[in-house]
C-alpha positions as CSV (number, residue, x, y, z in Angstrom):
1,M,133.1,96.8,105.6
2,V,136.4,96.9,103.8
3,R,136.1,93.1,103.4
4,S,134.4,93.5,100.0
5,R,136.6,92.5,97.0
6,V,134.6,94.7,94.5
7,I,136.7,97.9,94.7
8,P,140.3,96.8,94.3
9,A,141.5,100.0,92.9
10,V,140.4,102.1,96.0
11,F,142.4,100.0,98.2
12,A,145.5,100.0,95.9
13,V,145.4,103.8,96.3
14,L,145.0,103.6,100.0
15,L,147.9,101.1,100.4
16,T,150.3,103.2,98.3
17,A,149.5,106.5,100.2
18,P,152.2,108.0,102.5
19,V,150.4,106.9,105.5
20,A,150.1,103.3,104.5
21,Q,151.9,102.2,107.6
22,A,149.6,104.2,110.0
23,H,146.4,102.8,111.2
24,P,143.6,103.2,110.5
25,H,143.0,103.9,106.7
26,V,139.3,104.2,106.7
27,F,137.0,106.1,109.1
28,V,133.4,105.2,109.6
29,Q,130.7,107.0,111.5
30,T,128.4,104.2,112.7
31,G,124.8,104.4,113.8
32,L,122.9,101.4,115.5
33,T,119.2,100.8,115.9
34,L,118.2,97.9,118.0
35,V,114.9,96.2,117.1
36,A,112.6,94.4,119.5
37,D,109.7,91.9,118.8
38,A,106.1,92.2,120.2
39,A,107.3,90.3,123.4
40,G,110.0,93.0,124.1
41,R,113.0,90.8,123.1
42,L,115.7,92.1,121.0
43,V,115.6,90.4,117.5
44,G,117.7,92.6,115.1
45,I,120.0,95.6,114.6
46,E,120.1,98.1,111.8
47,V,123.6,99.5,111.1
48,S,124.4,102.7,109.3
49,W,127.9,103.4,107.9
50,T,128.9,106.9,106.9
51,Y,132.2,106.7,105.2
52,D,134.9,109.6,105.5
53,D,135.2,112.2,102.8
54,F,138.5,110.8,101.3
55,Y,137.3,107.2,101.0
56,S,134.0,108.4,99.7
57,L,135.7,110.4,96.9
58,L,138.1,107.5,96.0
59,L,135.1,105.1,95.7
60,L,133.0,107.5,93.6
61,E,135.9,108.2,91.2
62,D,136.8,104.5,91.0
63,M,133.2,103.6,90.1
64,G,132.9,106.5,87.8
65,L,130.0,108.1,89.8
66,D,129.1,111.8,90.2
67,P,131.4,112.9,87.3
68,D,130.3,116.5,87.6
69,G,131.1,116.6,91.2
70,D,127.9,118.2,92.3
71,G,127.5,115.8,95.2
72,T,124.4,114.4,93.9
73,L,123.9,110.9,92.4
74,T,121.2,110.1,89.8
75,P,118.8,107.1,90.6
76,D,120.8,105.0,88.1
77,E,124.2,106.0,90.0
78,L,122.7,105.2,93.5
79,A,121.5,101.8,92.1
80,R,125.0,101.0,91.0
81,L,126.4,102.1,94.4
82,D,123.9,100.3,96.5
83,G,125.1,97.2,98.1
84,F,128.8,97.7,97.3
85,D,129.8,97.1,100.8
86,L,127.6,94.1,101.4
87,Q,129.6,91.7,99.2
88,W,131.4,90.1,102.2
89,I,134.2,87.6,101.8
90,E,133.8,84.3,103.7
91,G,134.5,84.6,107.4
92,Y,133.9,88.3,107.6
93,L,131.7,89.2,110.5
94,G,130.6,92.6,109.4
95,D,132.8,94.3,112.1
96,L,129.8,93.9,114.6
97,Y,130.0,91.8,117.5
98,L,127.0,91.0,120.0
99,T,127.2,88.9,123.1
100,A,124.5,87.9,125.6
101,G,125.4,86.0,128.9
102,G,128.9,86.0,127.9
103,A,128.2,84.1,124.7
104,A,128.5,85.4,121.1
105,V,125.1,86.1,119.4
106,D,125.1,84.9,115.7
107,L,123.9,87.5,113.4
108,G,122.1,86.7,110.1
109,P,123.4,88.1,106.7
110,P,123.1,91.6,106.0
111,E,119.9,92.9,104.4
112,G,120.5,96.0,102.5
113,R,118.3,99.1,103.4
114,G,119.5,101.7,101.2
115,T,122.5,103.8,100.0
116,D,122.8,107.7,99.8
117,L,125.3,110.5,99.3
118,V,125.2,113.1,101.9
119,A,127.5,116.1,101.8
120,G,130.1,114.2,99.8
121,Q,130.0,111.2,102.1
122,I,128.6,107.8,101.3
123,V,126.0,106.5,103.7
124,T,124.8,102.9,103.7
125,R,122.4,101.0,105.8
126,H,121.8,97.3,106.5
127,F,119.9,95.1,108.9
128,R,120.9,91.8,110.7
129,A,118.5,89.7,112.4
130,F,119.5,87.4,115.3
131,A,117.6,85.0,117.7
132,P,115.4,86.7,120.4
133,Q,117.3,88.0,123.3
134,S,115.7,88.8,126.6
135,G,118.8,89.5,128.8
136,P,121.3,92.3,128.6
137,V,123.0,92.5,125.1
138,I,126.4,93.9,124.6
139,V,127.2,95.4,121.2
140,K,130.6,96.5,119.8
141,A,131.4,97.8,116.4
142,Y,135.0,97.4,115.4
143,D,137.5,96.0,112.9
144,P,139.9,93.7,114.8
145,T,142.7,94.7,112.6
146,F,142.0,98.4,113.2
147,Y,142.3,98.9,109.4
148,T,138.9,100.7,109.6
149,A,138.0,102.9,112.7
150,Y,134.5,102.9,113.8
151,D,132.8,105.3,116.2
152,L,129.2,105.8,117.3
153,E,128.7,109.4,115.9
154,G,125.7,108.1,114.1
155,G,124.0,107.4,117.5
156,V,122.4,104.4,119.2
157,T,118.7,104.0,119.3
158,V,117.0,101.3,121.4
159,P,113.2,100.5,121.9
160,D,111.3,102.5,124.5
161,I,111.1,99.5,126.8
162,C,114.9,99.1,126.8
163,K,117.7,100.8,128.8
164,L,120.9,101.9,127.1
165,A,124.4,102.3,128.7
166,I,127.5,103.2,126.6
167,Q,130.9,102.9,128.1
168,P,133.5,104.8,126.1
169,A,136.6,103.0,125.0
170,D,139.8,103.8,127.0
171,L,141.5,105.5,124.1
172,D,144.8,106.2,126.0
173,R,145.3,102.5,126.6
174,A,144.2,101.7,123.0
175,Y,146.7,104.2,121.4
176,T,149.5,102.9,123.7
177,M,148.8,99.4,122.3
178,V,149.2,100.8,118.8
179,E,152.2,102.8,119.6
180,E,154.0,99.8,121.2
181,A,153.2,97.6,118.2
182,L,154.7,100.2,115.7
183,Y,157.7,100.8,117.9
184,K,158.5,97.1,117.7
185,N,158.1,96.9,114.0
186,P,157.7,100.4,112.3
187,A,157.6,98.7,108.8
188,M,154.9,96.2,109.8
189,P,152.7,95.3,106.9
190,D,149.0,95.3,107.2
191,D,148.5,91.6,107.2
192,E,150.8,91.3,110.3
193,F,149.3,94.1,112.3
194,P,148.1,93.0,115.7
195,E,144.3,92.8,116.4
196,V,144.0,95.9,118.6
197,G,140.7,97.1,117.1
198,E,138.5,95.9,120.0
199,A,140.3,98.2,122.3
200,F,139.1,101.2,120.4
201,A,135.4,100.1,120.6
202,D,132.8,101.8,122.8
203,V,130.8,99.1,124.8
204,V,126.9,99.4,124.2
205,E,124.8,97.6,126.8
206,V,121.0,97.1,126.0
207,T,118.7,95.8,128.6
208,C,115.1,95.3,127.8
209,N,112.0,94.6,130.1
210,A,110.6,91.7,128.1
């Protein structure tokens, strides 16, 4: 999500804030909707990202949107905002990881499905296709560097023929990892921060009766 290079001013503000050495910097409520084909195999996933109030405000100000501050964007403003977080740099995987049978599932490029502003928070949606999967699929949403924190407050939806199980992250263990990292190097720059993000990810398991 924050691997787009189109909003440099926003990140400059974030990096110079007093909390610059604390992780994470951006908070995103995530929603996942799994999609199946006619044969009952999983073939895609729609992702919704609801950005925190502070990041949304910074982004709107940086792009010169909603100048009257009424929390409503015109159709033209929405068009300018749409797709801002889909201009991914090479190697960025969308902070979304799927595995099946212990092997990584390759996800297609993001297909934008709209952007909105709800109660001051930017909400975006995109879809990613993948090869049909008939066995259990594991889904995790996380930023490896933990610069961005994702949760599943947006909910997880699966087809009626599928079963859903969610294993919450062990947050005590995850925060201990962060505390130990910061204790060893309290002035650690972001580009050297250990990849602890996966420890904060809930584990979503989807099994369909194809």
